[in-house]
C-alpha positions in Angstrom: 21.5 6.3 -7.7 19.1 8.2 -6.0 16.5 7.0 -3.4 14.1 7.5 -5.7 15.0 5.6 -7.9 14.7 2.3 -5.4 11.6 1.0 -3.9 11.3 -1.6 -0.8 9.1 -4.3 -0.1 9.3 -7.2 3.6 8.6 -10.4 2.9 8.0 -13.0 5.1 7.0 -11.0 8.4 4.0 -12.3 9.3 3.8 -12.3 13.4 2.1 -15.7 13.4 5.5 -16.9 11.9 8.6 -18.1 13.8 9.0 -21.5 14.0 12.1 -23.5 12.5 11.1 -24.2 9.3 9.5 -20.1 8.7 11.5 -19.0 5.7 14.1 -15.9 6.1 12.6 -12.2 6.9 13.1 -10.7 3.1 14.2 -7.0 2.5 13.6 -6.7 -1.7 15.2 -3.7 -3.0 14.4 -2.7 -6.4 16.4 -0.2 -8.5 14.5 2.0 -11.3 17.7 2.5 -13.0 20.3 0.2 -14.9 21.8 -3.4 -14.1 25.0 -2.7 -14.5 25.1 0.6 -12.7 23.5 -1.4 -9.3 26.2 -4.4 -10.5 28.6 -1.5 -10.5 27.8 0.0 -6.9 28.3 -3.9 -5.5 32.2 -4.0 -6.6 35.3 -3.9 -3.9 37.9 -1.2 -5.1 39.4 -4.2 -6.5 37.1 -4.7 -9.4 35.7 -7.9 -7.6 32.5 -8.1 -6.3 31.8 -7.8 -2.4 31.2 -11.2 -0.5 28.2 -11.0 2.0 30.2 -9.9 4.6 31.5 -7.3 3.2 28.0 -5.9 2.8 26.2 -4.1 5.7 23.0 -2.7 6.3 21.9 0.1 8.9 18.7 2.7 9.2 19.1 6.3 10.2 15.9 7.5 11.6 15.3 10.9 10.6 12.3 11.9 12.8 12.1 11.3 16.6 12.1 7.8 17.3 9.1 8.4 19.6 6.7 9.2 16.8 4.4 6.4 15.9 5.9 6.1 12.4 9.5 7.9 12.2 10.8 8.5 8.8 14.3 6.7 8.1 16.7 6.2 5.3 18.1 2.2 4.8 21.4 2.7 3.8 23.5 -0.3 2.0 27.0 0.1 2.6 30.9 -1.9 2.1 31.2 -2.8 5.7 35.2 -2.5 4.8 35.7 1.2 3.5 32.2 2.6 4.4 30.9 3.3 0.7 27.4 3.5 0.6 26.2 1.3 -2.4 22.7 2.7 -2.1 20.1 4.1 0.2 16.6 4.5 0.4 13.9 6.1 2.2 11.6 3.8 4.4 9.0 3.9 7.2 10.8 2.8 10.3 8.1 1.4 11.3 8.4 -1.1 8.2 11.6 -1.9 9.2 11.2 -2.3 13.0 8.4 -5.0 12.0 11.0 -6.7 9.8 13.5 -6.3 12.6 11.1 -8.4 15.1 10.2 -11.4 12.5 13.8 -12.0 12.1 14.6 -12.2 15.5 11.5 -14.4 16.2 12.5 -16.7 13.4 16.1 -16.6 15.5 14.6 -17.3 18.7 12.7 -20.3 17.1 15.9 -22.2 15.2 17.6 -21.3 18.7 20.7 -19.0 16.8 21.2 -15.8 15.7 18.8 -13.8 13.4 19.1 -13.5 9.9 17.5 -12.3 7.2 17.9 -12.3 3.7 18.3 -9.0 0.7 18.0 -9.2 -2.6 18.2 -6.8 -5.2 16.4 -6.4 -8.3 16.8 -3.8 -11.2 13.4 -3.4 -13.3 12.5 -7.1 -11.6 15.7 -9.0 -12.6 17.8 -10.5 -9.7 21.2 -8.6 -9.5 22.0 -10.6 -5.6 21.0 -11.5 -2.6 22.7 -12.0 0.7 21.8 -13.9 4.0 23.1 -11.4 7.2 22.5 -10.8 10.6 23.1 -7.3 11.2 21.1 -4.6 10.7 22.1 -1.5 12.9 19.5 1.3 13.9 20.6 4.7 15.0 18.5 7.7 15.9 18.4 11.2 14.3 21.2 11.7 16.6 23.9 9.1 16.0 22.8 6.9 18.7 22.7 3.4 18.3 19.5 1.7 19.1 20.8 -1.9 20.4 17.2 -2.6 20.8 15.7 -2.2 17.8 19.2 -3.4 16.1 19.8 -6.8 14.6 22.9 -8.1 16.2 24.6 -11.8 16.3 25.1 -12.7 19.7 29.1 -13.3 18.9 28.5 -9.2 19.1 29.7 -6.6 22.3 28.6 -3.6 22.5 
């Protein structure tokens, strides 16, 4: 699966939404390839589907953080093995706005920020997960804690 075969849409990130009743901020990733290929990427070594806890997202900047709208790569990986499930090129600003919405909603519900990620193939749903972590790394590989989404139980 190539980066160019994926597109990204963010949902429920409007600044005025932050109340406990606001829907979870959502990342929707659409894959242009086959459903079987995407489903296969979400299987562990044992052939079973990965659990939500085994799916991890991260943003790696590919240009300087100080730029007004840096470029980045959104990676979806198997948390246990580190194997890539998929990745796609993104505008980091869009992901930063998304993370800010998740943090606002988390504050409103007095809990850990959460978000939803949905995977589609040609408009058909393949997988949905609700997650509470999205790590942001600089071009040099340094973790940006203030931009990252970390559950309150995690200490770095």
